[in-house]
Structure formats: C-alpha cells, structure tokens
C-alpha positions in Angstrom: 0.0 -0.1 0.1 2.9 2.6 0.2 2.6 2.4 -3.7 -0.5 4.8 -3.2 0.7 8.0 -2.2 3.5 8.6 -4.3 1.6 7.5 -6.8 -1.0 9.9 -6.2 2.0 12.7 -5.7 2.1 12.1 -9.5 -1.2 12.8 -10.7 -1.8 15.6 -8.3 0.0 18.8 -6.7 1.4 18.1 -4.0 2.0 20.7 -1.6 5.5 19.7 -0.4 8.0 21.2 -2.6 10.0 18.1 -3.4 7.8 15.5 -3.7 6.7 14.9 -7.7 11.1 14.4 -7.7 10.6 11.5 -4.9 7.9 10.3 -5.8 9.7 9.6 -9.4 12.8 8.0 -7.6 10.2 6.0 -5.3 7.6 4.6 -7.7 10.0 2.5 -9.5 10.9 1.2 -6.6 8.0 0.6 -4.9 6.1 -1.1 -8.1 9.3 -4.0 -8.2 9.1 -4.7 -3.8 4.9 -4.9 -4.8 5.2 -7.0 -7.9 7.8 -9.9 -5.8 5.5 -8.7 -2.5 2.3 -10.7 -4.3 4.7 -12.9 -5.9 5.9 -15.0 -2.6 2.3 -14.3 -1.4 1.1 -16.4 -4.2 3.8 -18.7 -4.1 2.2 -19.6 -0.7 -1.3 -19.7 -1.2 -1.6 -21.1 -4.0 -2.3 -25.3 -4.2 0.0 -27.3 -6.0 -2.2 -28.8 -7.9 -3.3 -25.9 -9.9 -6.9 -25.9 -10.2 -10.2 -23.2 -11.9 -11.0 -22.6 -7.8 -7.2 -21.2 -7.5 -7.7 -19.3 -10.9 -10.9 -17.7 -9.9 -9.7 -17.1 -6.3 -6.4 -15.8 -7.6 -8.5 -12.9 -10.3 -10.6 -12.1 -7.2 -7.9 -10.8 -5.6 -5.8 -8.8 -8.2 -9.3 -7.3 -8.4 -9.8 -6.3 -5.0 -6.3 -4.9 -5.0 -7.7 -3.0 -7.8 -10.4 -1.6 -6.4 -8.6 -1.0 -3.2 -5.7 1.1 -5.4 -8.1 3.3 -7.6 -10.4 3.7 -3.8 -7.6 5.4 -2.8 -6.8 7.6 -5.2 -10.5 8.4 -5.4 -10.4 9.4 -2.0 -6.8 11.1 -2.6 -8.4 13.0 -5.3 -11.6 14.3 -2.8 -9.3 15.5 -0.2 -7.6 17.6 -2.6 -10.6 19.5 -3.5 -11.1 20.6 0.0 
C-alpha cells in the first residue's frame, strides 16, 4: 500500500516542494517490491495442483487489489478538492 501515496503525488499537485521528484525516484522501487511481494504471496497461498477454483480466487485477489488502489486515488482526489 506504500505505492498509493507515491502514485497520488504524481497525479495531483503536492504541497511539499520536492514531492514529485521523490515520487519519481521511489515509484519504480515500490513497483518492483510490490511485484515480488505479490509473487511470494501467490507462491505461499496458491495450491500446487492449479485448478479452476485456484485461478478464480487468484483473479478475485487481483480485482480487489485494483479496487483498493482506485479507491485510494479517488479519496485523495476528494481530499485535494477540500
């Protein structure tokens, strides 16, 4: 979830002077660490005989991850307008 503030800083105008430069520096590191974290989570949670049920649960996990990210961006947009 640390990727959400860095992504939000790139979308909205931050009040901190050098926030955009820091976000551009940190965002690739966060993307790589998120990929490896999700990969390790999948390796530990996905059953070895890969079945249809496992595929569907893995798909639901990614849908929920996208919903959480977009909800955070919309909440940041709402807070930016206030």
